[in-house]
C-alpha positions in Angstrom: -10.3 -25.6 2.3 -12.9 -23.1 3.4 -16.4 -22.7 1.8 -17.4 -24.5 -1.3 -18.0 -21.3 -3.3 -14.8 -19.8 -4.7 -16.1 -16.2 -4.0 -17.8 -14.9 -0.8 -21.0 -14.3 -2.8 -24.0 -12.2 -1.5 -27.2 -14.0 -0.7 -28.7 -13.0 -4.1 -26.3 -15.2 -6.0 -25.3 -18.8 -5.9 -23.1 -18.9 -9.0 -19.9 -16.9 -9.4 -20.3 -16.4 -13.1 -23.8 -14.8 -12.6 -22.3 -12.5 -9.9 -19.4 -11.4 -12.1 -21.7 -10.6 -15.0 -24.1 -8.6 -12.8 -21.2 -6.8 -11.1 -19.6 -5.7 -14.4 -22.9 -4.6 -15.9 -23.8 -2.5 -12.8 -20.3 -1.0 -12.6 -20.2 0.1 -16.2 -23.8 1.2 -16.6 -24.8 3.0 -13.4 -24.4 6.8 -13.8 -24.7 7.5 -10.1 -22.2 4.8 -9.1 -19.6 6.1 -11.5 -20.2 9.6 -10.3 -19.9 8.7 -6.6 -16.9 6.4 -7.3 -14.5 8.8 -9.0 -16.5 11.7 -10.1 -16.5 13.7 -6.9 -13.6 15.4 -5.1 -13.9 16.8 -1.7 -11.9 20.0 -2.4 -14.4 21.0 -5.1 -17.3 20.7 -2.7 -17.6 24.4 -1.7 -15.8 25.9 -4.7 -18.1 24.8 -7.6 -21.2 26.6 -8.8 -23.7 25.0 -8.8 -22.6 22.9 -5.9 -21.9 19.2 -6.2 -24.5 18.2 -3.7 -27.5 19.7 -5.6 -26.1 18.7 -8.9 -25.6 15.0 -8.2 -28.4 14.0 -5.7 -32.1 14.2 -6.5 -34.3 16.7 -4.6 -36.2 13.9 -2.9 -33.0 12.5 -1.5 -31.8 15.8 -0.3 -35.1 16.6 1.5 -35.0 13.2 3.3 -31.3 13.5 4.2 -31.9 17.0 5.7 -34.3 15.6 8.3 -32.3 12.6 9.3 -29.4 12.1 11.7 -26.1 11.1 10.0 -26.0 7.8 12.0 -29.5 6.9 10.8 -28.2 7.5 7.2 -25.2 5.2 7.8 -27.4 2.5 9.3 -29.8 2.7 6.3 -26.9 2.4 3.9 -25.1 -0.5 5.5 -26.9 -2.2 8.4 -30.7 -1.7 8.2 -32.8 -4.6 6.9 -34.4 -3.3 3.7 -37.0 -5.9 3.6 -39.1 -3.9 6.0 -39.7 -1.3 3.2 -41.2 -3.9 0.8 -45.0 -3.5 0.8 -47.8 -4.5 -1.4 -49.7 -2.0 -3.5 -52.6 -1.8 -1.0 -50.3 -1.2 1.9 -48.2 1.7 3.0 -45.6 2.3 5.7 -46.3 4.9 8.4 -42.6 5.9 8.7 -39.1 4.8 9.8 -37.4 5.8 13.0 -39.9 8.6 13.9 -39.6 10.1 10.4 -40.5 9.7 6.8 -39.7 6.5 4.8 -36.7 6.8 2.6 -37.4 7.6 -1.1 -38.0 4.6 -3.3 -35.2 5.4 -5.7 -32.8 5.7 -2.8 -33.8 2.3 -1.5 -33.3 0.8 -5.0 -29.8 2.3 -5.3 -28.9 0.9 -1.8 -30.2 -2.5 -2.8 -28.2 -2.5 -6.0 -25.0 -1.6 -4.2 -25.5 -4.1 -1.5 -26.3 -6.8 -4.1 -22.8 -6.4 -5.5 -20.8 -6.3 -2.3 -18.8 -9.4 -1.5 -19.9 -11.1 1.7 -18.0 -10.3 4.9 -19.3 -12.9 7.2 -16.5 -14.5 9.3 -16.1 -17.3 9.8 -17.6 -18.0 6.3 -20.8 -20.0 6.2 -20.4 -23.7 5.6 -16.7 -23.5 6.3 -16.8 -25.6 9.5 -14.9 -22.9 11.4 -15.9 -21.3 14.7 -14.9 -17.9 16.1 -11.9 -18.2 18.3 -10.2 -15.9 20.7 -6.7 -14.7 19.8 -4.2 -17.3 20.8 -1.0 -15.4 20.1 1.3 -15.6 23.2 2.0 -12.3 24.8 5.7 -12.1 24.0 4.9 -12.9 20.3 2.3 -10.1 20.2 5.0 -7.6 21.2 4.2 -4.2 19.6 0.9 -5.3 18.1 -2.4 -3.3 18.6 -5.7 -5.1 19.0 -6.5 -4.8 15.3 -3.0 -6.2 14.4 -3.4 -9.1 16.8 -6.8 -10.0 15.2 -5.3 -9.9 11.7 -2.1 -11.8 12.5 -3.9 -14.5 14.6 -6.6 -15.3 12.0 -4.2 -15.1 9.0 -1.7 -17.4 10.7 -4.4 -20.0 11.4 -5.5 -19.7 7.8 -2.0 -20.1 6.3 -1.4 -23.1 8.6 -4.6 -24.8 7.5 -3.8 -24.1 3.8 -0.3 -25.6 4.1 -1.8 -28.6 5.9 -4.4 -29.1 3.2 -1.8 -29.0 0.5 0.3 -31.7 2.2 -2.8 -33.8 2.9 -3.9 -33.7 -0.8 -0.8 -35.6 -1.8 1.1 -32.6 -3.2 4.6 -31.7 -2.3 4.6 -30.1 1.2 5.3 -26.4 1.6 8.9 -25.9 2.8 9.0 -22.1 3.1 6.7 -19.2 3.4 7.8 -16.1 1.5 6.4 -13.0 3.2 6.0 -10.1 0.7 6.8 -6.8 2.4 7.4 -8.2 5.9 7.9 -4.8 7.6 8.3 -5.4 11.3 7.7 -9.1 10.7 4.6 -9.5 13.0 3.1 -12.2 10.7 6.4 -14.0 10.2 7.2 -14.0 13.9 3.9 -15.6 14.7 4.2 -18.2 12.0 7.8 -19.1 12.9 7.1 -19.5 16.6 5.1 -22.4 18.1 2.6 -23.8 17.4 3.3 -23.3 13.7 7.1 -23.3 13.6 7.3 -22.5 9.9 10.4 -21.4 8.0 9.8 -17.8 6.9 11.7 -15.9 4.2 10.9 -12.3 5.1 11.3 -10.1 2.0 11.6 -6.4 2.8 13.1 -3.4 0.9 13.9 -1.1 3.8 16.9 -1.9 5.9 15.6 -0.1 9.0 12.5 -2.3 9.0 14.7 -5.4 9.0 16.8 -4.1 11.9 13.6 -3.3 13.8 12.3 -6.8 13.2 15.5 -8.4 14.4 15.5 -6.3 17.6 11.9 -7.4 18.2 12.9 -11.0 17.8 15.4 -10.4 20.6 12.9 -8.6 22.8 10.4 -11.4 22.3 13.2 -13.8 23.5 12.9 -15.9 20.5 16.6 -15.6 19.7 19.4 -14.9 22.2 20.7 -11.4 22.6 24.0 -11.1 20.7 27.0 -10.6 22.9 29.2 -7.8 21.6 32.9 -8.0 22.6 35.4 -5.5 21.5 39.2 -5.1 21.6 39.6 -1.7 23.1 43.1 -1.3 21.7 41.9 -2.2 18.2 39.0 0.1 18.6 41.2 3.1 19.5 43.6 2.3 16.7 40.8 2.2 14.1 39.4 5.5 15.3 42.7 7.3 15.6 42.7 7.4 19.4 45.7 5.2 20.1 47.0 5.6 23.6 50.8 6.0 23.6 52.6 3.8 26.1 54.0 5.8 29.0 57.8 6.2 28.9 59.5 7.1 32.2 62.3 9.7 31.8 65.5 9.6 33.7 64.2 12.0 36.4 61.1 9.8 36.9 58.6 12.1 35.2 56.2 11.3 32.3 56.8 13.6 29.3 53.8 15.4 27.9 52.6 14.7 24.3 54.4 16.8 21.7 52.4 19.6 20.1 51.9 17.8 16.8 50.4 14.7 18.5 48.2 16.8 20.8 46.8 18.8 17.9 46.1 15.6 16.0 44.2 14.1 18.9 42.3 17.3 19.4 41.3 17.4 15.7 40.1 13.8 16.0 38.0 14.5 19.1 34.7 15.9 18.0 31.6 16.8 20.0 29.5 13.7 20.6 32.3 11.2 20.2 31.9 7.9 21.9 34.1 4.9 22.5 31.3 2.4 22.3 29.2 1.2 19.4 29.8 0.0 15.9 33.2 0.8 14.5 31.9 2.0 11.2 29.7 4.7 12.9 32.1 6.4 15.4 33.2 10.0 15.2 31.5 10.5 11.9 34.3 8.5 10.1 31.9 6.0 8.5 33.5 6.2 5.0 37.0 6.5 6.4 36.6 3.6 8.7 35.0 1.4 6.2 37.9 1.7 3.9 40.2 1.3 6.8 38.5 -1.9 7.8 38.6 -3.3 4.2 42.2 -2.4 3.3 44.0 -2.5 6.6 44.5 -4.9 9.6 45.3 -4.0 13.2 48.0 -5.7 15.1 48.1 -5.1 18.9 50.7 -6.0 21.5 51.6 -4.8 25.0 53.0 -1.5 23.6 49.9 -0.6 21.6 48.3 -1.2 18.3 49.5 -0.5 14.8 47.7 -0.5 11.4 49.1 -2.9 8.9 48.2 -2.6 5.2 46.8 -5.7 3.5 45.6 -6.5 0.0 42.1 -5.3 -0.8 39.3 -7.9 -0.4 38.2 -9.5 -3.6 34.4 -9.5 -4.0 32.9 -12.6 -5.5 31.9 -11.9 -9.1 29.9 -15.1 -9.8 27.2 -17.1 -8.1 27.7 -20.6 -6.8 26.7 -22.1 -10.2 29.3 -20.0 -12.0 26.7 -17.6 -13.5 27.3 -13.8 -13.5 24.8 -12.2 -11.1 22.3 -9.8 -12.5 21.7 -6.3 -11.2 18.6 -7.5 -9.4 20.5 -10.4 -7.8 23.3 -8.1 -6.7 20.7 -5.9 -4.9 19.2 -8.9 -3.1 21.0 -9.9 0.1 20.3 -12.0 3.1 21.0 -9.7 6.0 20.2 -12.0 8.9 19.0 -15.5 9.8 17.1 -16.0 13.0 16.6 -19.6 14.2 14.1 -19.4 17.0 14.8 -21.0 20.3 11.2 -21.9 20.7 10.1 -24.7 18.4 12.0 -25.3 15.2 10.9 -22.3 13.1 13.2 -19.7 11.5 13.1 -16.3 9.9 15.5 -15.4 7.1 15.5 -11.6 6.4 16.1 -10.9 2.7 16.6 -7.3 1.5 15.0 -7.1 -1.9 12.9 -4.6 -3.9 9.8 -6.4 -5.4 9.4 -5.0 -8.9 7.6 -7.9 -10.6 6.7 -11.6 -10.0 10.3 -12.9 -10.6 11.5 -14.2 -7.3 14.6 -16.0 -8.6 16.9 -13.7 -6.6 15.0 -14.4 -3.4 14.8 -18.2 -4.0 18.6 -18.2 -4.6 19.0 -16.8 -1.1 17.0 -19.4 0.8 19.0 -21.3 3.4 18.4 -24.8 4.8 18.1 -24.2 8.6 17.3 -27.9 9.2 21.0 -28.6 8.7 21.9 -26.4 11.6 22.3 -28.1 15.0 20.5 -26.7 18.0 23.8 -26.2 19.8 25.3 -24.3 16.9 22.6 -21.7 16.2 24.5 -18.6 17.1 27.7 -19.5 15.2 25.7 -20.6 12.1 23.7 -17.4 12.0 26.7 -15.2 12.3 28.4 -16.9 9.3 25.6 -17.3 6.6 28.1 -18.8 4.1 28.4 -21.9 6.4 24.6 -22.6 6.2 23.9 -25.0 3.3 21.1 -24.3 0.8 18.2 -26.7 0.5 18.1 -29.3 -2.3 14.6 -28.1 -3.4 12.4 -25.2 -2.3 8.6 -25.5 -2.5 7.4 -22.2 -1.2 4.1 -20.3 -0.8 3.9 -16.5 -1.1 2.0 -14.8 1.7 1.3 -11.2 2.6 -1.0 -9.6 5.2 -0.6 -6.1 3.7 -0.3 -6.4 -0.1 -0.3 -2.7 -1.0 -0.9 -1.7 -4.6 0.5 -4.1 -7.2 2.0 -6.4 -4.7 -0.9 -8.9 -5.0 -0.4 -8.9 -8.8 3.3 -9.6 -8.4 2.6 -12.4 -5.9 0.0 -14.1 -8.2 2.3 -13.9 -11.2 5.2 -15.4 -9.1 3.5 -18.8 -9.6 4.0 -18.5 -13.3 7.5 -17.1 -13.2 9.0 -19.3 -10.5 8.7 -23.1 -10.5 9.6 -23.1 -6.8 6.4 -21.1 -5.9 3.5 -23.5 -5.4 0.8 -21.3 -3.9 -0.1 -17.8 -2.8 -2.2 -16.5 0.1 -2.4 -12.7 0.1 -4.6 -9.9 1.5 -4.9 -6.9 -0.7 -5.0 -3.3 0.5 -4.1 0.3 -0.6 -5.9 0.1 -3.9 -5.0 3.7 -4.5 -1.4 2.5 -5.2 -2.5 0.1 -7.9 -1.4 1.2 -11.4 -3.4 1.2 -14.6 -2.8 -1.3 -17.4 -5.2 0.0 -20.1 -4.2 3.7 -20.1 -6.6 6.6 -20.7 -10.1 5.8 -22.0 -11.3 6.4 -25.6 -14.7 7.7 -24.4 -16.2 10.1 -21.9 -18.5 8.7 -19.3 -21.8 10.7 -19.0 -20.8 11.9 -15.5 -19.4 14.9 -13.8 -15.7 14.8 -14.9 -14.4 18.3 -14.3 -12.0 16.9 -11.7 -10.4 14.3 -13.8 -9.0 15.8 -17.1 -5.6 15.2 -15.6 -6.1 11.5 -16.3 -6.0 12.0 -20.0 -2.7 13.8 -19.7 -0.9 11.8 -17.0 -2.3 8.3 -17.2 -0.4 7.0 -20.2 1.7 4.6 -18.2 0.0 1.4 -19.6 1.7 -0.5 -16.8 1.5 -4.2 -17.6 1.5 -5.0 -13.9 -1.5 -2.9 -13.2 -5.3 -3.2 -13.1 -7.0 -5.1 -14.6 -5.2 -8.4 -14.5 -7.8 -10.5 -16.2 -8.5 -10.5 -19.9 -12.3 -10.5 -19.2 -12.2 -7.0 -17.6 -9.6 -5.8 -20.1 -11.9 -6.6 -23.0 -15.3 -6.1 -21.4 -17.5 -4.1 -23.8 -18.7 -0.8 -22.4 -22.3 0.5 -22.9 -21.2 3.9 -24.4 -21.0 5.2 -27.9 -17.5 5.8 -29.2 -16.3 9.4 -29.5 -15.6 11.1 -32.8 -11.8 11.6 -33.3 -10.5 15.0 -32.6 -9.6 15.6 -36.2 -13.0 14.4 -37.4 -16.0 16.7 -37.9 -19.3 16.9 -39.6 -18.1 19.5 -42.0 -18.4 19.0 -45.7 -15.7 16.8 -47.1 -14.7 15.4 -43.8 -17.5 13.0 -42.8 -16.6 10.4 -40.2 -18.0 6.9 -40.3 -19.0 6.2 -36.7 -19.5 2.5 -37.4 -15.8 2.2 -38.4 -14.7 3.4 -34.9 -13.9 0.5 -32.6 -16.4 0.3 -29.7 -15.0 1.2 -26.3 -14.0 -1.7 -24.0 -12.1 -2.3 -20.8 -13.0 -1.6 -17.2 -11.0 1.3 -15.7 -10.9 2.6 -12.2 -9.5 6.1 -11.7 -7.3 7.1 -8.7 -10.3 8.7 -6.8 -12.4 5.5 -7.1 -9.6 3.3 -5.9 -8.8 5.6 -3.1 -12.4 5.5 -1.9 -12.3 1.7 -2.0 -9.8 1.8 0.9 -12.5 3.2 3.2 -14.1 1.0 5.8 -17.6 2.5 6.4 -18.8 -0.6 8.2 -16.5 0.2 11.0 -17.7 3.8 11.5 -19.3 4.8 14.8 -20.6 8.1 15.9 -17.4 9.5 17.5 -15.0 8.5 14.8 -17.4 9.4 12.1 -17.8 12.9 13.5 -14.1 13.3 13.7 -13.2 12.6 10.1 -16.4 14.3 8.8 -15.1 17.4 10.7 -11.6 17.0 9.2 -13.1 16.8 5.6 -15.3 19.8 6.3 -12.3 21.9 7.5 -10.2 21.0 4.5 -13.0 21.7 2.0 -13.8 25.0 3.7 -10.1 26.1 3.7 -10.1 25.5 0.0 -12.9 28.0 -0.3 -10.8 30.5 1.7 -7.9 29.9 -0.7 -10.2 30.5 -3.6 -11.6 33.8 -2.2 -8.2 35.1 -1.4 -6.6 34.2 -4.7 -4.4 31.3 -3.6 -6.1 28.9 -6.1 -8.2 29.3 -9.1 -11.9 28.3 -9.5 -12.5 24.7 -10.6 -12.3 24.4 -14.4 -14.7 22.6 -16.6 -13.3 19.6 -18.5 -13.5 21.5 -21.8 -11.3 24.2 -20.4 -8.9 22.0 -18.5 -8.1 19.5 -21.2 -4.6 19.8 -22.3 -3.5 21.5 -19.1 -2.2 20.0 -15.9 -4.3 19.9 -12.8 -3.8 18.7 -9.3 -2.4 15.3 -8.7 -5.1 14.8 -6.1 -7.8 14.9 -8.9 -9.4 18.3 -8.6 -9.0 21.1 -11.2 -8.2 24.2 -9.1 -4.7 25.4 -9.8 -2.4 27.4 -7.6 -2.2 31.1 -8.8 1.6 31.0 -8.5 4.1 30.5 -11.2 7.1 28.3 -10.2 10.6 29.3 -11.4 10.9 28.6 -15.1 7.2 27.5 -15.0 4.8 27.6 -18.0 2.2 29.6 -16.1 0.2 29.8 -12.8 0.5 26.4 -11.1 2.4 24.8 -14.0 6.1 23.8 -13.7 8.6 23.8 -16.5 7.6 20.3 -17.6 3.9 21.2 -17.6 2.9 19.3 -14.5 0.8 20.9 -11.8 2.2 22.3 -8.6 0.2 20.8 -5.7 -0.8 22.8 -2.6 0.2 20.1 -0.1 -0.7 20.6 3.6 0.0 17.1 4.8 -0.6 15.9 8.3 -1.4 18.2 11.2 -1.2 17.6 14.9 -4.4 16.7 16.8 -4.8 20.1 18.5 -5.2 21.6 15.0 -8.6 20.0 14.7 -10.0 21.3 18.0 -11.7 24.2 16.1 -11.7 25.7 12.6 -9.5 28.7 13.7 -6.8 26.4 15.0 -7.0 24.4 11.8 -6.6 27.3 9.5 -3.8 28.8 11.6 -1.9 25.4 11.7 -2.4 24.7 8.0 -1.4 28.2 6.8 1.5 28.3 9.2 2.8 25.0 7.7 2.5 26.4 4.2 4.3 29.6 5.2 7.1 27.6 6.8 10.3 27.6 4.7 10.9 23.9 5.4 7.4 22.8 4.3 7.0 19.9 1.9 4.8 22.2 -0.2 6.4 23.4 -3.4 4.6 26.7 -3.4 6.6 29.8 -2.4 5.9 30.5 1.3 6.0 34.3 0.6 3.2 33.9 -1.9 1.1 32.3 0.8 1.9 35.1 3.2 1.0 37.7 0.7 -2.4 36.1 -0.1 -3.3 35.1 3.4 -2.1 38.1 5.2 -4.8 40.1 7.1 -7.0 37.1 7.6 -8.4 37.6 11.1 -9.9 35.0 13.5 -13.3 36.7 13.1 -13.1 36.2 9.3 -12.4 32.5 9.8 -15.3 32.1 12.2 -17.5 33.9 9.7 -16.7 31.3 7.0 -17.5 28.5 9.5 -20.8 30.1 10.4 -21.8 30.7 6.7 -21.1 27.1 5.7 -22.2 25.3 8.9 -25.4 24.1 7.4 -23.4 22.5 4.5 -21.3 20.4 6.7 -24.0 17.7 6.9 -24.2 17.8 3.1 -20.5 17.0 2.8 -20.9 14.2 5.4 -23.8 12.7 3.5 -21.9 12.8 0.2 -18.8 11.2 1.8 -20.9 8.5 3.3 -22.5 7.7 0.0 -19.1 7.7 -1.7 -17.5 5.3 0.8 -20.6 3.0 0.8 -20.6 2.9 -3.0 -16.9 2.3 -3.2 -17.4 -1.2 -1.8 -18.4 -2.1 -5.4 -15.0 -0.9 -6.5 -13.3 -3.3 -4.1 -15.5 -6.1 -5.4 -14.3 -5.4 -8.9 -10.7 -5.5 -7.8 -11.0 -8.8 -6.0 -13.0 -10.4 -8.8 -10.5 -9.3 -11.4 -7.7 -11.0 -9.5 -9.8 -14.1 -9.0 -10.7 -14.2 -12.7 -7.0 -14.1 -13.5 -6.4 -17.1 -11.3 -9.3 -19.0 -12.9 -7.8 -18.3 -16.3 -4.7 -20.3 -15.5 -4.4 -23.8 -16.9 -5.7 -26.3 -14.4 -5.6 -24.2 -11.2 -5.9 -26.5 -8.2 -7.2 -23.9 -5.7 -8.7 -20.6 -6.6 -10.7 -18.9 -3.9 -11.3 -15.5 -2.2 -12.4 -15.9 1.3 -13.2 -13.6 4.3 -10.5 -13.7 6.9 -11.3 -11.1 9.5 -14.1 -9.9 11.6 -15.5 -6.6 10.2 -16.4 -5.1 13.5 -16.9 -1.6 14.8 -14.5 0.5 16.8 -11.5 -0.9 14.9 -11.6 -4.1 17.0 -11.7 -6.1 13.8 -10.2 -5.4 10.4 -11.5 -3.4 7.5 -9.7 -5.7 5.0 -12.2 -7.6 2.8 -10.8 -11.0 1.9 -7.7 -13.1 1.3 -6.9 -14.6 -2.1 -5.5 -18.1 -2.3 -4.4 -20.0 -5.3 -2.1 -22.8 -6.5 -1.3 -24.1 -9.9 -0.8 -27.8 -10.6 1.3 -27.3 -13.7 3.8 -25.1 -12.0 4.0 -27.4 -9.0 4.5 -30.5 -11.2 7.1 -28.9 -13.5 9.8 -28.0 -11.1 12.2 -29.5 -13.5 11.5 -26.8 -16.1 14.2 -24.3 -16.7 13.5 -20.6 -16.2 13.7 -20.0 -19.9 10.9 -22.6 -20.5 8.6 -21.0 -18.0 9.1 -17.5 -19.5 8.6 -18.8 -23.0 5.3 -20.3 -22.2 4.1 -17.2 -20.4 5.2 -15.0 -23.3 3.2 -17.0 -25.7 0.0 -17.1 -23.6 0.1 -13.6 -22.1 1.6 -11.3 -24.8 0.2 -8.3 -23.1 2.4 -8.7 -20.1 5.6 -6.7 -20.6 7.6 -8.3 -17.8 10.1 -5.9 -16.3 8.5 -2.9 -17.9 6.1 -0.3 -16.5 7.1 2.0 -13.6 8.4 -0.7 -11.2 5.2 -1.0 -9.3 5.1 2.6 -8.1 1.9 4.3 -8.7 1.7 7.6 -6.8 -0.7 9.9 -8.6 -1.4 7.6 -11.5 -5.0 6.8 -12.5 -7.2 6.3 -15.5 -10.8 7.6 -16.0 
């Protein structure tokens, strides 16, 4: 389905292989690209000497940027037609937008970057599709913002077309859609409701998200609201509030409770007690009541209720096939089954932590909702054991927000699970992707004072991380190998440089991947000024921290090697030694102590004084998330007046535009990083034996003002061999994968979590 080309290629290319080779060559050889994508950190902008702006950018660029408005610069980078600047030798341009023409080398760099950005036109050319207005019914779009409606509507149409094309091609139809990280289930709700009426298996690791999604199903009136009926006598008996039957004395009066009973009732009655709600969460007796419910029964009659002991409930120790469940399967449970009243779709909520591509525990949970009659929906969903399991599951993995390694797990699920026939996923949050190759064996000829931490902390070698494809993992790099640390040119210890293995493998550090998440094509004047101001405030506050001794000056790579630096990528250390720490800014295990400010309220960004007061106040608060001692912050920042803060802002006001220009260049250049990530995943799909479908296609309108979506493309793929070998055992599938992909250590790594991990 979709366009003929498997990648949304720029107009300069008509062959995917040519584009891939040009992209990898530009990525590994451009000094400026590597510097802007990973070699610059915003916190070092006003603390380095000489400053980053004059060190990185040529003088001709700086002179031209100084005379131009920031929106003109953004338009030149991303929207202006560069063909107008192409002239013959006997011609010259008078100017551009009432000013000088951009420098020639700047135009060349912009062309090189644009040349390697994947196309974002939607609908894709030659796809036969036309733009359509959102068609999600109002009650289905409950809780969605405009951007979310756009994404869910277009991706739902895309998934529906893909499943229809798979069925029309003669392959086994898709029976279920497995939604990775379903969250509030916006996508699953749209696909399960008419007109699609699909069967969704919503996989989510957080129980509160599942509960929220179930409540939204009720609010959308897709499932009936559950009717809760309670036996008040049983409720009081379980909570220790049993009402004694009134006994009339001989003289006709009702005796008062004895002192022991009264004290017991008073002890059980706590502030905030309620007599309605779930039995397991009343009066704070959750653990007590749970054991009470499991080991006791309540018998009620006209005289009251009494608790009767019963044998403890035996938990099943084996699966239906007699096998002993693994730890992963024990942690995978179906919490709820929603059979929608509109259409014939359903949503099965499965609580599961996705750590790799093995979806066997999830597939084992799939229920056959087609065997449930329309008149028995409520009873069937309340007793999941009564719902039969399907004879065969032929599922497709989908995801609208595939953060970090989630796309990698989804793609590999086709290899590890014979019941997974296809995938359709949209990647995001590249900063959470882990690294497969580990630290580099060479130093790039760029500014790297803010990344020595990568050599010390990026030794994870996560087999689930980037890059997935062997082409990127073994791509030769145009850099000479380094001399080993124990080698020197001294007499008797000559090192044969030719014997050292040349460097290879494409790596993207944490800063580069974090910048790839930016969406500069959506930037307008108002929102651009807002986050440019926020970056300016934070960078200038770092300068105040430096002057007042809170942090140290940025270290050169030669001085920082072997010592920990900030997990954010910059080399300034906090001048405070933690308890049992190794030194200033170093904890007992040698890791750095970050100076974390976190999120501030909107009023803090009204002016720089408000920002500094809010940030410092948060750091001085004893319940702050920052690990630095609040008293240390008070001692260092004490005596800082509002006039001092305004003086900093006045002295660095002219440099705010420099930071804005640098950030714009970084975000624009990081589009190449996103291209590398998407191409790597596409190359991995192509490397499979006989892939049926293997495409990356634009799915959303990339519009301004956040009316569209900044996400680049969706990745679709299916594999004929896996689809046709559903009779294979799990051991056969794993054996074939182990032979073909020895580098993949299934089940290893850091379980898909990648906070603060990056490789230079």
